[in-house]
N, C-alpha and C positions, 0 to 999 in steps of 0.2 A: 504494500500500500504506500501511498505518498503522504509525506508530512511536510507542512509549511508552518513555520513559526515566524510571525511578523509583528513588529512594533511600529509605532508611527515614524520612527527614524530609520529603521533598517530591517532587513530580513535576517533573522538569526539562524535559520536552518531551512533548507529545501533538499529533499531527497527521498529515496526509498527506505522504508523501515519494515520490520516484521512485528514490532511491539512498541507501544508508547504508554508510559505511565505518567499520570498527571496529578497535581495536587488540587482536587476538587474542594469546594467549601465544606462538604460533608466527609472528606477524607480522600485518601488516594484511590485512584481507579485506573484500570488499564484498558487499552483498545488493541484488539488483534484483527487479523484478516477477516473480512465479512461481518464486522460488528454492525449491529443495528444502527440506523440513523439516530443521531442525538445532538442536542445542544446542551452545554453545561457551563456553569460559572466556575472559574478557577481562582484560587487564592495564591498568594506569594509562596514560592517554593521552587523545587527542582523538577524539571521534566526529564524523565529517564527514557531513553530510546535505544533500541537495538537496530543498528543500521544493516544495510544489505551485505556487509562483510562480517556480520555476526559480532560486531564490537559494540559494547555499551558506551553511551555518551550521556552526559548530563548538561542541561542548559537551565540556567536560573531565569525565572520569570517573576514579574511583580504582580501577577494576577491577570485576569482577562476572561475571555470566553473561548470555547472550543466547539467546532462543528465537525461532526463525523458523518460522511455521506459518500456512498459508493466507493469505499476503500480509499478515501481521501480524508485526512485529518488536517484541519486548518485551525491554528491557534492564533488568535488576535490578542496580543499582550500589551500591557502598558509599558 
């Protein structure tokens, strides 16, 4: 699936991933291939992702929203 993490100033990440874990307002949650469509609010914390080379990466965000639709994860962060 494709992940994009965007802030008003820059794009923090764009690429293929097999898993994304995010800090939701009600706790951590993860998205895998063929996840149901959803929109959620994110709080400040780390986004954990497993890239297409099976490497873990961590990206700090200050909160925002996430949209999951058709194997595309779009995080709009502050």
